[in-house]
C-alpha positions as CSV (number, residue, x, y, z in Angstrom):
1,M,16.8,-18.1,-20.0
2,I,14.2,-15.9,-18.2
3,I,11.5,-17.1,-20.7
4,D,11.8,-20.5,-22.3
5,C,9.0,-21.7,-24.6
6,Q,9.5,-25.2,-26.0
7,K,7.3,-26.7,-28.8
8,V,4.2,-24.7,-27.6
9,V,1.0,-25.6,-29.3
10,K,-2.3,-23.7,-28.9
11,R,-5.5,-24.4,-30.8
12,Y,-8.9,-22.8,-30.9
13,T,-11.4,-25.4,-32.1
14,Q,-10.0,-26.3,-35.6
15,K,-7.5,-23.4,-35.8
16,T,-3.9,-23.8,-34.7
17,V,-2.7,-20.4,-33.4
18,L,0.7,-21.5,-32.1
19,D,2.3,-24.4,-33.9
20,N,5.4,-25.9,-32.1
21,V,6.7,-22.5,-31.1
22,D,10.2,-22.3,-29.6
23,L,11.1,-18.9,-28.1
24,H,13.9,-18.0,-25.7
25,V,14.5,-14.7,-23.9
26,K,17.7,-14.1,-22.0
27,Q,18.0,-12.2,-18.8
28,G,18.6,-8.5,-19.4
29,D,17.5,-8.7,-23.0
30,F,15.0,-6.4,-24.7
31,F,13.1,-8.9,-26.9
32,G,10.7,-7.7,-29.6
33,L,8.0,-10.0,-31.0
34,V,6.6,-8.9,-34.3
35,G,3.9,-10.2,-36.6
36,M,0.7,-9.3,-38.4
37,N,-2.7,-8.9,-36.7
38,G,-3.9,-12.4,-35.8
39,S,-0.4,-13.9,-36.0
40,G,-0.7,-15.1,-32.4
41,K,1.5,-12.6,-30.6
42,S,-1.1,-11.8,-27.9
43,T,-1.9,-15.5,-27.6
44,L,1.7,-16.4,-27.0
45,I,2.0,-13.7,-24.4
46,K,-1.1,-14.9,-22.6
47,A,0.1,-18.4,-22.7
48,I,3.4,-17.4,-21.1
49,L,1.5,-15.7,-18.3
50,D,-0.8,-18.7,-17.9
51,L,-3.8,-16.6,-18.8
52,I,-4.8,-19.2,-21.3
53,G,-4.0,-22.9,-21.4
54,I,-1.8,-24.5,-24.0
55,D,-2.5,-27.8,-25.8
56,S,1.1,-29.1,-25.6
57,G,4.6,-27.9,-25.0
58,K,6.5,-26.4,-22.1
59,I,6.9,-22.9,-20.8
60,L,9.4,-21.9,-18.1
61,I,9.9,-18.5,-16.5
62,N,13.1,-18.3,-14.5
63,N,13.3,-22.1,-14.8
64,I,9.9,-22.5,-13.1
65,S,6.8,-23.8,-14.8
66,H,4.7,-20.9,-16.0
67,R,1.8,-22.7,-14.3
68,Q,3.3,-22.0,-10.9
69,V,2.4,-18.7,-9.2
70,E,6.0,-18.1,-8.0
71,A,7.2,-18.1,-11.7
72,R,5.3,-14.8,-12.1
73,L,6.3,-13.0,-8.9
74,N,8.8,-10.8,-10.6
75,V,6.6,-10.1,-13.7
76,A,4.7,-6.9,-14.6
77,Y,2.3,-7.2,-17.5
78,L,0.5,-4.6,-19.7
79,P,-2.1,-6.2,-22.1
80,D,-2.7,-5.0,-25.6
81,R,-6.2,-3.7,-24.6
82,F,-5.6,-1.9,-21.3
83,Y,-8.8,-0.9,-19.4
84,P,-8.2,0.1,-15.8
85,P,-11.2,-0.1,-13.4
86,A,-13.6,2.7,-14.5
87,H,-14.6,3.6,-10.9
88,L,-11.1,4.6,-10.0
89,R,-9.3,8.0,-10.4
90,G,-6.0,7.8,-12.2
91,I,-4.0,8.5,-9.1
92,D,-6.0,5.8,-7.2
93,F,-5.1,3.3,-9.8
94,I,-1.4,4.1,-9.6
95,Q,-1.5,3.9,-5.8
96,Y,-3.4,0.6,-6.0
97,M,-0.9,-1.0,-8.4
98,V,2.1,0.1,-6.3
99,R,0.5,-1.6,-3.3
100,L,-0.4,-4.7,-5.4
101,H,3.1,-5.1,-6.6
102,G,4.4,-4.7,-3.0
103,T,7.0,-2.1,-4.0
104,K,8.3,0.6,-1.7
105,N,8.3,3.6,-3.9
106,T,8.7,7.0,-2.3
107,Q,6.2,9.7,-3.4
108,Q,9.1,11.5,-5.0
109,H,9.9,8.5,-7.2
110,V,6.2,8.1,-8.2
111,D,6.1,11.8,-9.1
112,T,9.3,11.4,-11.1
113,V,8.0,8.5,-13.2
114,L,4.7,10.3,-13.8
115,D,6.6,13.5,-14.8
116,D,9.0,11.5,-17.1
117,L,6.0,10.1,-18.9
118,D,4.4,13.6,-19.1
119,L,1.3,12.4,-17.2
120,D,-0.7,15.4,-16.3
121,K,-1.3,15.2,-12.5
122,S,-4.5,17.2,-12.7
123,M,-5.9,14.7,-15.2
124,L,-5.0,11.9,-12.7
125,Q,-7.7,13.3,-10.4
126,E,-10.3,12.4,-13.0
127,S,-12.0,9.0,-13.3
128,V,-10.1,6.8,-15.7
129,N,-13.1,6.5,-18.0
130,K,-12.7,10.2,-18.8
131,L,-9.0,9.8,-19.9
132,S,-7.9,9.7,-23.5
133,K,-6.5,6.5,-25.0
134,G,-3.0,8.0,-24.8
135,M,-3.4,9.0,-21.1
136,T,-4.8,5.6,-20.3
137,Q,-1.9,3.9,-21.9
138,K,0.6,6.1,-20.0
139,L,-1.2,5.1,-16.8
140,G,-0.6,1.4,-17.6
141,L,3.0,2.0,-18.5
142,A,3.6,4.0,-15.4
143,S,2.2,1.2,-13.2
144,C,4.6,-1.3,-14.9
145,L,7.6,1.0,-14.5
146,L,6.7,1.5,-10.8
147,S,6.4,-2.2,-10.2
148,N,10.2,-2.6,-9.9
149,K,9.8,-6.1,-11.4
150,S,12.8,-7.7,-13.1
151,L,10.7,-8.8,-16.1
152,L,8.2,-6.6,-18.0
153,I,5.9,-8.2,-20.5
154,L,4.3,-5.5,-22.7
155,D,1.8,-6.2,-25.5
156,E,1.9,-3.3,-27.9
157,P,3.1,-0.9,-25.2
158,M,3.2,2.2,-27.4
159,S,-0.3,1.8,-28.9
160,G,-2.1,5.1,-28.7
161,L,0.9,7.2,-27.7
162,D,1.7,10.3,-29.7
163,P,5.3,10.9,-30.9
164,H,6.3,12.9,-27.9
165,A,5.0,10.2,-25.5
166,R,6.8,7.5,-27.5
167,V,10.1,9.2,-27.1
168,L,9.6,9.7,-23.4
169,F,8.6,6.0,-22.9
170,K,11.7,4.8,-24.8
171,Q,13.9,6.9,-22.5
172,Q,12.3,5.2,-19.5
173,L,12.9,1.8,-21.0
174,K,16.6,2.7,-21.5
175,K,16.8,3.6,-17.8
176,I,15.4,0.3,-16.6
177,K,17.6,-1.6,-19.0
178,Q,20.6,0.0,-17.3
179,Q,19.2,-1.4,-14.1
180,G,19.2,-4.9,-15.5
181,A,15.5,-5.4,-16.3
182,T,14.3,-7.7,-19.0
183,V,11.6,-6.5,-21.4
184,F,9.6,-8.8,-23.7
185,F,7.4,-6.7,-25.9
186,S,5.3,-7.1,-29.0
187,S,5.0,-4.3,-31.6
188,H,3.6,-3.6,-35.1
189,V,6.2,-0.8,-35.4
190,L,9.2,-2.5,-36.8
191,A,11.3,0.7,-36.5
192,D,10.8,0.5,-32.7
193,V,12.0,-3.1,-32.7
194,E,15.0,-2.2,-34.8
195,E,15.9,0.6,-32.4
196,M,15.3,-1.0,-29.0
197,A,15.5,-4.8,-29.3
198,D,18.6,-6.8,-28.6
199,T,16.8,-9.9,-30.0
200,M,13.6,-10.2,-32.1
201,A,11.4,-12.9,-33.3
202,V,8.9,-13.0,-36.3
203,L,5.7,-15.0,-35.6
204,H,3.9,-15.8,-38.8
205,N,1.5,-18.5,-39.8
206,S,1.5,-19.7,-36.2
207,Q,5.3,-20.4,-36.3
208,I,8.5,-18.6,-35.5
209,Y,10.1,-17.7,-38.9
210,F,13.2,-16.0,-37.4
211,S,14.8,-15.4,-34.1
212,G,18.0,-13.4,-33.5
213,S,19.3,-9.8,-33.4
214,P,17.9,-7.1,-35.7
215,D,21.3,-6.8,-37.4
216,T,21.4,-10.6,-38.1
217,F,17.9,-10.3,-39.4
218,K,18.8,-7.6,-41.9
219,Q,22.0,-9.4,-42.9
220,H,20.2,-12.7,-43.4
221,Y,17.6,-11.1,-45.7
222,Q,20.1,-8.7,-47.3
223,S,18.0,-5.7,-46.3
224,D,18.8,-2.1,-45.3
225,N,16.2,-2.1,-42.4
226,V,14.0,-4.5,-40.4
227,E,10.9,-3.5,-42.4
228,Q,12.4,-4.7,-45.7
229,A,13.8,-7.9,-44.0
230,Y,10.4,-8.6,-42.5
231,M,8.6,-8.5,-45.9
232,K,11.1,-10.9,-47.3
233,C,10.9,-13.1,-44.3
234,I,7.1,-13.6,-44.4
235,K,7.3,-14.2,-48.1
236,G,9.8,-17.0,-47.6
237,E,12.6,-15.2,-49.4
238,V,15.4,-17.0,-47.6
239,Q,18.8,-15.9,-48.7
240,A,21.7,-18.2,-49.4
């Protein structure tokens, strides 16, 4: 397992956000985490990355404790609220992230990724605080794609993207999947999870209600699509 969460518990004062969560992501999988606002998706992602502490349980990345820096050496992360440094131009941010990840991308490859995401190069000469939400999101996605990391952890990666940009980003994800990358992403858009995920998990009421393939999810809840199955799942309509 590239990500292995075992009985993870996270509390904020009197509220339990993660209650004995077990979650397992296989190498090369596209894993979609779904749940309502406040269900704990971002908390779980931050716990995996050791951005917040957990109260109990165990988290491994590549069989190394998530507390160890080396566990995250091959990880690229995009948070749900992505705010690049306001003083940088868009192109400066991309160049900075490429250096930070220690990757050796040719300028041609950088240009190809930017073009494939339809990132307007003239806009990249602007300060990032002048960019639209969609352009800013593309900037974050481009930095992850250019990281050449084997594990991408993306929290609501298509937030703010228009339909055209969503299609372009999905095409990029298919390319990196062919290269053997693992992608762990959260999403409110269940149709995206049904389309892209090899495995999915439903986080609800601080617990994992289901984990398995989208097809198994639909079969288990006798539904035509993931959206219908999800509604049955969170209502506790377990089928015989």
